[in-house]
C-alpha positions in Angstrom: -30.3 2.8 -3.0 -27.7 0.3 -3.7 -30.1 -2.7 -3.7 -31.4 -3.8 -7.1 -35.0 -3.8 -8.0 -35.1 -7.4 -8.2 -33.8 -7.7 -4.5 -30.7 -9.6 -5.0 -27.9 -7.6 -6.4 -26.3 -4.8 -4.4 -23.8 -2.5 -6.4 -21.2 -0.5 -4.1 -19.3 2.3 -5.4 -16.6 4.2 -3.6 -15.3 7.1 -5.7 -13.5 7.5 -8.8 -16.3 5.3 -10.8 -14.9 1.9 -9.2 -18.0 -0.3 -8.4 -18.4 -3.6 -6.7 -21.1 -6.0 -7.6 -22.6 -8.5 -5.1 -24.7 -11.0 -6.3 -26.9 -12.7 -3.5 -28.5 -15.4 -5.8 -25.0 -16.8 -5.9 -25.5 -17.9 -1.9 -26.4 -21.5 -1.2 -29.7 -20.2 0.5 -33.5 -20.3 -0.2 -34.5 -16.9 -1.8 -36.1 -15.5 1.1 -33.2 -15.8 3.0 -30.7 -14.4 -0.1 -33.1 -11.2 -0.2 -33.0 -10.6 3.3 -29.4 -11.1 3.6 -28.9 -8.5 0.6 -31.1 -6.1 2.3 -29.1 -6.1 5.5 -25.7 -5.8 3.4 -27.1 -2.9 1.7 -28.5 -1.0 4.8 -25.1 -1.7 6.5 -23.0 -0.4 3.8 -23.6 3.4 4.8 -21.3 2.6 7.0 -18.4 1.7 4.7 -15.8 3.9 2.9 -14.3 1.1 0.8 -14.3 -1.8 -1.3 -12.0 -3.9 1.3 -14.5 -3.6 3.9 -17.3 -4.6 1.5 -15.5 -7.7 0.3 -14.6 -8.6 3.9 -18.6 -8.6 4.9 -19.1 -10.5 1.8 -16.6 -13.1 2.5 -18.4 -13.7 6.0 -22.0 -13.7 4.5 -21.0 -16.0 2.1 -19.5 -18.5 5.0 -22.6 -17.9 7.2 -24.8 -18.9 4.2 -22.8 -22.1 3.6 -23.4 -22.9 7.6 -27.0 -22.3 7.0 -27.2 -24.6 4.1 -25.4 -27.6 6.3 -27.9 -27.3 8.9 -30.4 -30.1 9.8 -33.3 -28.1 10.0 -33.9 -25.8 6.9 -33.6 -22.0 7.6 -35.7 -20.3 5.1 -35.5 -16.8 6.2 -34.1 -14.8 9.0 -37.6 -15.2 11.1 -36.5 -19.1 10.9 -33.2 -18.8 12.6 -33.2 -20.3 15.9 -30.8 -19.6 19.1 -30.0 -23.1 18.9 -28.4 -22.8 15.1 -26.7 -19.3 16.4 -25.1 -21.3 19.3 -23.8 -23.8 16.7 -22.4 -21.2 14.6 -20.6 -19.6 17.7 -19.0 -23.0 18.9 -17.9 -23.2 15.2 -15.9 -20.0 15.2 -15.4 -18.8 18.5 -11.8 -20.7 19.4 -10.0 -19.1 16.4 -9.1 -15.3 15.9 -10.4 -15.9 12.1 -13.7 -17.1 13.5 -14.1 -14.2 16.1 -13.7 -11.8 13.0 -16.5 -13.6 11.0 -18.8 -13.3 14.1 -18.4 -10.0 14.5 -19.1 -9.2 10.9 -22.3 -10.9 11.1 -23.6 -9.8 14.0 -24.2 -6.3 13.3 -26.1 -7.5 10.1 -28.3 -9.8 12.1 -29.1 -7.1 14.5 -30.5 -4.9 11.7 -33.3 -7.0 10.9 -36.4 -6.2 13.4 -37.7 -9.9 13.4 -34.5 -10.5 15.5 -34.9 -8.0 18.1 -36.3 -9.8 20.6 -36.3 -13.0 22.3 -33.8 -16.1 22.7 -32.4 -15.3 19.1 -31.8 -11.5 20.1 -30.1 -12.8 23.4 -27.6 -15.0 21.7 -26.7 -12.0 19.5 -25.7 -10.0 22.7 -23.4 -12.6 24.1 -20.2 -11.2 24.6 -17.3 -12.2 22.1 -13.4 -12.6 23.3 -11.0 -10.5 22.0 -9.3 -11.9 19.2 -5.5 -12.0 19.6 -3.8 -10.5 16.5 -0.8 -12.5 15.1 2.3 -10.3 15.9 4.8 -11.8 14.0 7.7 -10.5 11.2 9.3 -12.8 9.3 12.8 -14.5 10.2 15.7 -13.7 8.0 15.3 -17.2 6.0 11.4 -16.6 5.9 11.9 -13.1 4.7 14.6 -14.0 2.0 12.3 -16.7 0.7 9.4 -14.3 0.1 11.4 -11.8 -1.4 13.4 -14.4 -3.8 9.8 -15.8 -5.0 8.7 -12.1 -5.7 12.2 -11.0 -7.2 12.5 -14.1 -9.7 8.7 -14.1 -10.6 8.6 -9.8 -11.6 11.7 -9.7 -13.1 11.0 -12.7 -15.5 7.5 -10.4 -16.1 9.7 -7.4 -16.7 12.1 -8.7 -19.3 9.2 -10.4 -21.1 7.3 -7.1 -21.6 10.6 -5.0 -22.0 11.5 -7.5 -24.8 8.5 -7.3 -26.7 8.1 -3.4 -25.9 11.3 -3.1 -28.0 10.0 -5.5 -30.4 7.0 -3.4 -30.8 9.1 0.0 -31.2 11.2 -1.6 -33.9 7.8 -2.6 -35.9 6.4 0.8 -35.4 9.9 2.4 -36.7 9.7 0.4 -39.7 12.8 -1.5 -38.6 12.0 -5.1 -39.5 11.9 -6.7 -42.8 8.5 -7.0 -44.2 6.4 -10.4 -43.9 9.4 -11.7 -41.7 8.3 -13.5 -38.3 9.4 -10.4 -36.3 7.4 -8.0 -38.5 4.3 -10.3 -38.1 5.0 -10.5 -34.3 5.3 -6.6 -34.2 2.1 -6.3 -36.2 0.4 -8.7 -33.3 1.8 -6.3 -30.7 0.4 -3.3 -32.0 -3.5 -4.5 -31.7 -2.4 -5.9 -28.6 -1.2 -2.4 -27.2 -4.1 -0.7 -28.4 -6.9 -3.2 -27.3 -5.6 -5.6 -24.6 -6.3 -8.4 -27.1 -4.3 -10.3 -29.6 -6.0 -10.7 -33.2 -8.5 -13.6 -33.1 -10.5 -15.3 -36.1 -14.5 -15.2 -36.4 -14.4 -18.3 -34.5 -12.8 -16.9 -31.7 -9.2 -18.7 -32.4 -5.8 -16.6 -31.8 -4.5 -15.9 -35.0 -0.9 -16.5 -35.7 -0.7 -19.0 -32.6 1.7 -21.5 -34.1 4.0 -18.2 -34.3 3.3 -16.6 -31.2 3.1 -19.7 -29.0 0.4 -21.3 -27.1 0.7 -19.9 -23.5 -0.7 -16.5 -22.1 2.7 -15.5 -21.9 3.6 -15.6 -25.5 0.1 -14.1 -26.5 -1.6 -11.1 -24.1 1.5 -11.9 -21.7 3.9 -10.4 -24.1 2.9 -6.6 -23.0 0.9 -7.1 -19.7 1.6 -8.5 -16.1 -1.1 -11.2 -14.9 -2.5 -10.7 -11.5 -0.2 -13.2 -9.8 2.9 -11.3 -11.4 1.4 -7.6 -10.4 0.9 -9.6 -6.6 4.7 -10.3 -6.9 5.3 -6.8 -7.7 3.1 -5.6 -4.6 5.3 -8.0 -2.3 8.3 -6.2 -3.3 6.8 -3.0 -3.0 5.9 -3.6 0.7 9.5 -5.5 1.7 10.7 -2.0 0.3 8.3 0.7 1.5 6.1 -1.2 4.2 3.1 -0.5 2.2 -0.2 -2.2 3.7 -2.0 -4.4 1.0 -5.0 -1.9 0.8 -2.7 0.7 -0.5 -2.6 -0.9 -3.9 -6.2 -0.7 -5.1 -6.0 3.2 -5.1 -1.7 3.8 -5.4 -1.7 6.7 -8.1 1.2 6.5 -10.6 4.0 8.0 -9.2 5.3 11.3 -10.7 8.8 12.4 -11.6 9.8 15.1 -8.9 12.0 18.4 -9.9 15.5 17.7 -9.4 17.6 19.8 -7.0 20.8 21.8 -8.5 22.7 19.4 -11.4 21.6 16.0 -9.8 20.0 14.3 -13.0 19.2 10.7 -10.8 15.0 10.8 -11.5 13.4 11.3 -8.0 9.6 9.6 -8.1 6.8 11.3 -5.9 4.3 8.9 -4.6 1.0 9.6 -2.9 0.1 6.6 -0.4 -3.4 6.9 0.8 -4.6 4.9 4.1 -8.2 4.9 4.8 -8.9 4.8 8.7 -11.6 2.8 10.4 -14.8 4.5 11.1 -14.1 6.9 7.7 -11.4 9.6 6.8 -8.4 9.4 5.0 -4.5 9.9 5.6 -2.4 10.8 2.7 1.7 10.5 2.9 3.7 11.7 -0.1 7.4 9.7 -0.2 10.0 10.8 -2.5 12.5 8.0 -3.6 15.7 8.4 -6.0 16.6 5.9 -8.7 20.4 6.0 -7.6 20.9 2.8 -9.4 20.4 -1.0 -9.1 18.8 -2.2 -6.0 17.6 1.4 -4.8 14.1 2.0 -3.9 13.9 4.5 -7.1 14.9 1.7 -9.1 12.0 -0.6 -8.1 9.5 2.3 -9.0 11.1 2.9 -12.4 10.9 -0.9 -13.0 7.2 -1.0 -11.8 6.4 1.7 -14.2 8.0 0.2 -16.8 6.2 -3.3 -16.6 2.6 -1.9 -16.0 3.2 0.9 -18.9 0.8 -0.7 -21.7 -1.7 -1.6 -19.1 -1.9 1.9 -17.7 -2.0 3.3 -20.7 -4.9 1.4 -22.1 -6.7 1.9 -18.9 -6.4 5.4 -19.3 -8.0 5.1 -22.6 -11.1 2.8 -21.9 -11.6 5.0 -18.6 -10.5 8.6 -19.1 -9.0 9.6 -15.6 -7.9 6.4 -14.4 -4.7 7.0 -12.9 -3.7 3.8 -11.0 -0.2 2.1 -11.0 -1.3 -1.3 -10.5 -3.0 -2.6 -13.5 -2.7 -6.0 -14.7 -4.2 -8.3 -17.7 -7.1 -10.7 -16.6 -6.8 -13.9 -17.9 -10.7 -14.5 -18.9 -12.4 -11.1 -19.7 -14.8 -12.3 -21.8 -16.4 -14.1 -18.8 -17.5 -10.4 -17.4 -17.0 -9.5 -13.6 -18.8 -11.3 -11.4 -16.4 -11.7 -8.5 -17.1 -9.3 -5.6 -13.3 -9.9 -4.5 -12.0 -7.9 -7.3 -12.1 -4.1 -6.5 -12.4 -3.0 -10.1 -11.9 -3.8 -14.0 -11.7 -1.7 -17.0 -12.1 -3.9 -19.9 -9.8 -6.6 -19.9 -7.4 -5.1 -17.1 -7.8 -5.8 -13.3 -7.0 -2.5 -10.9 -5.1 -3.4 -7.5 -4.5 -6.8 -5.9 -6.8 -8.4 -3.2 -6.6 -10.3 -0.4 -7.7 -13.4 -2.7 -4.5 -12.7 -5.0 -2.4 -12.8 -2.2 -3.8 -15.5 -0.6 -3.2 -17.5 -4.2 0.3 -16.2 -4.6 1.2 -17.5 -1.0 -0.1 -20.8 -1.8 1.5 -20.7 -5.6 4.8 -20.4 -3.8 4.4 -22.6 -0.5 3.8 -20.0 1.6 1.5 -20.2 5.0 -0.4 -17.0 4.5 -0.6 -13.7 2.7 2.8 -12.2 2.8 1.4 -8.6 3.3 0.5 -8.1 6.8 3.7 -10.0 8.2 5.7 -8.5 5.3 4.8 -5.0 6.2 5.5 -5.7 9.9 8.9 -6.9 8.7 9.7 -3.9 6.5 8.6 -1.5 9.8 11.0 -3.5 12.1 14.0 -3.3 9.7 13.4 0.0 8.7 13.7 0.9 12.6 11.6 3.9 12.1 8.1 4.3 11.4 6.5 4.1 8.2 3.0 5.7 7.7 2.0 5.7 11.3 3.2 7.5 14.5 6.2 7.1 16.6 3.7 5.7 19.2 2.0 3.1 17.1 5.7 1.9 15.8 6.6 1.6 19.4 3.4 -0.1 21.0 2.0 -2.0 17.9 5.2 -3.0 15.7 8.3 -3.1 17.5 7.5 -4.5 21.4 5.0 -6.8 20.9 6.9 -8.5 17.9 7.8 -12.3 18.5 10.7 -12.1 16.6 12.3 -8.9 18.5 11.4 -10.1 21.5 13.0 -13.6 21.1 15.8 -11.6 19.5 16.4 -9.3 22.7 15.2 -11.6 25.4 18.4 -11.5 27.1 18.5 -7.8 27.2 14.7 -6.7 26.5 13.7 -4.7 29.5 17.0 -2.7 29.9 17.3 -2.4 26.0 13.5 -1.5 25.1 13.6 1.0 28.0 16.5 3.1 26.6 15.2 2.7 22.9 12.2 4.1 24.0 13.8 7.1 25.8 16.0 7.5 22.8 13.0 7.7 20.3 11.3 10.3 22.1 14.3 12.8 22.5 13.4 15.2 19.7 16.2 17.4 20.2 19.3 18.6 18.2 21.8 16.1 17.9 24.6 17.8 16.2 27.4 20.3 17.1 27.4 24.4 16.8 30.4 25.3 15.3 32.0 28.8 14.7 32.1 28.5 10.9 32.3 25.8 8.2 35.0 23.2 8.1 36.8 22.8 4.6 36.4 18.8 5.3 32.8 18.7 5.8 29.7 18.1 2.9 27.5 20.8 3.1 23.6 19.8 3.1 20.3 21.8 3.1 19.9 22.0 7.2 23.7 21.7 8.3 27.3 20.5 7.6 28.2 16.9 7.5 31.3 15.5 9.2 30.8 11.9 7.9 28.0 10.5 5.8 29.2 6.9 6.3 28.5 6.6 9.7 25.3 7.8 9.7 22.5 6.5 12.0 20.3 5.9 9.0 22.8 4.3 6.5 21.5 3.3 3.1 22.4 -0.2 1.1 25.8 1.6 -0.7 26.9 2.8 2.7 25.7 6.5 2.4 23.2 8.2 4.3 19.7 7.4 3.8 18.1 10.3 6.1 16.4 13.4 4.5 17.8 16.9 5.0 15.5 17.6 8.0 16.7 14.5 9.9 20.1 16.0 9.5 19.4 18.1 12.6 19.1 15.0 14.7 22.6 13.2 13.7 25.7 13.6 15.5 27.8 14.2 12.4 25.8 17.4 11.9 27.8 20.8 12.4 25.6 23.9 12.4 27.5 27.3 12.1 26.1 30.8 11.8 26.0 30.6 8.0 23.3 28.1 8.6 21.3 30.3 11.1 19.2 32.3 8.8 17.8 29.8 6.7 17.1 27.1 9.8 15.3 30.5 11.7 13.3 30.9 8.8 12.6 27.0 8.5 11.6 26.9 12.3 9.2 29.9 11.6 7.5 28.0 8.4 7.2 24.9 10.3 5.5 26.5 13.1 2.9 28.4 10.9 1.8 24.8 9.3 0.4 24.3 12.6 -2.4 26.6 12.1 -3.4 25.3 8.8 -3.3 21.3 9.8 -5.1 19.2 12.1 -3.1 18.8 15.2 -2.6 15.2 14.9 -1.3 15.5 11.3 0.8 18.2 12.3 2.2 16.4 15.2 3.0 13.4 13.2 4.5 15.0 10.3 6.3 17.9 11.6 6.0 17.8 15.6 9.8 16.0 15.9 11.4 18.5 13.7 9.5 21.6 15.3 11.1 20.0 18.6 14.6 20.0 17.3 14.4 23.3 16.2 13.0 24.5 19.3 16.1 23.1 20.9 18.4 24.5 18.5 17.2 28.0 18.7 17.7 27.7 22.5 21.1 26.6 21.9 21.9 29.5 20.0 20.1 31.9 21.8 16.9 33.8 21.3 18.5 36.9 20.5 20.9 35.5 17.6 17.8 33.6 16.5 15.8 36.5 15.9 18.7 38.5 14.4 19.5 35.6 11.9 15.6 35.7 10.5 16.5 39.4 9.4 19.4 37.9 7.2 17.2 35.5 5.2 17.7 35.6 1.6 16.0 34.2 -1.5 18.0 31.1 -1.6 16.9 30.3 2.0 13.2 30.7 1.1 13.5 28.6 -1.6 15.7 25.7 0.2 12.9 25.8 2.9 10.0 25.6 0.4 11.4 22.9 -1.3 12.0 20.9 2.1 8.4 21.5 3.4 7.0 20.1 -0.1 9.1 16.9 0.2 11.0 17.6 -3.1 14.3 18.2 -1.9 16.3 15.2 -1.2 19.5 14.2 -0.3 
């Protein structure tokens, strides 16, 4: 039972040892009301699958409790709650989307109490709520540049600070500094800071070497660790680059280096992204990004790993098995952890990024609201393809309703949108059939490319950002008989995945590729396709296996 014996504290855990503690004694209402709300909160928690949901209900209850405390008549417990009070609660919130969301969190909790099961209060709880109109607006180009530039400046300053001090620590550990020198003394401090998360303190809890280190947190524990605001800046950049939701960062594991294909020495990082669905269930996506140089997606991942290295190492020592990328140092770790807005802490470290962090970051940088929801929408629209969602969701939820898209295309919206939808739904072979290889073409894992500089999926350097499976949808692709065995084998393996994956998952990840291969099979001819399957060799099988695992990148 998540409700403590004293009846005022609810402790919830949603896997991996991360727990949230909600103290209802902190609510500004009478103790009987605190106990009733704690009991309903604990009972409702059986339907939740994440700390994000728990925090949303806690925020709503905190707001409701403050409302009750402001009422002219005392509301000692739920049996004292009147229909008139609920009408005032409705009038305060019904006109805004945020208010409607609050009401949708409070109503199911109150309905769990048997004392409110009948009478005028019950009737008030059954009144229909209007549908909140969600904000569907991406950033304008100017707004987008403002957000990204603010995040880049803050994160880069933090990265350089950690990098410089990491070099100093390495020099101290390698006995490369003169004994007793100021740099040597700082190196000694950094060694303890890396091991414990704290700079050396006197018995009176005063920082040693304070005059040498400096008075600010950046010059003490911040030498090796990001704080929560800097970690939020990193998350803003990751959302800008990859279109991830805010909820991803609480559970984002440390990316691992994927095996390179051929002689390519550029590091490729494999990232597992988890998205939790309403009503339960989880959905995973594996993304592979390569560090091709400054400004590339892989370079941002490399910088994230560098900036969080000391925090991640300490977290894994304090909590064995902890494998999270987004780890920051808390400013006041000695005060304990009483904030349900935090998903977890490990010693002096905070794990993940919360909505509170996002709101604080936005306020500090003069933004109107959290940069994540609008930032994800902006990234998805800028990318022009689904990111951790289906093509249908991409069209109906992100592109067509977006105010910026509609404004930019108002003169040609009807015709252009219909044409775009028709093209998006075409999953056919988009290249050319050839009798043999052309010396001027570049070979890929699935076809030969006539000109990667004119790719429908360009990258920032002017090359092609498409993965090898998308080659078959490109007008620059040329397929000749030498490709037939590998493609026939790929077709067979993609189809076989349908029997082992949920239908929705297979359609989302493999349906488009399977349709292109079906179309290619018909163009080549079923007989020739079947014959090609008999010529599959070990190299074909290896490449297909890498393609299906997502470890083979352009």
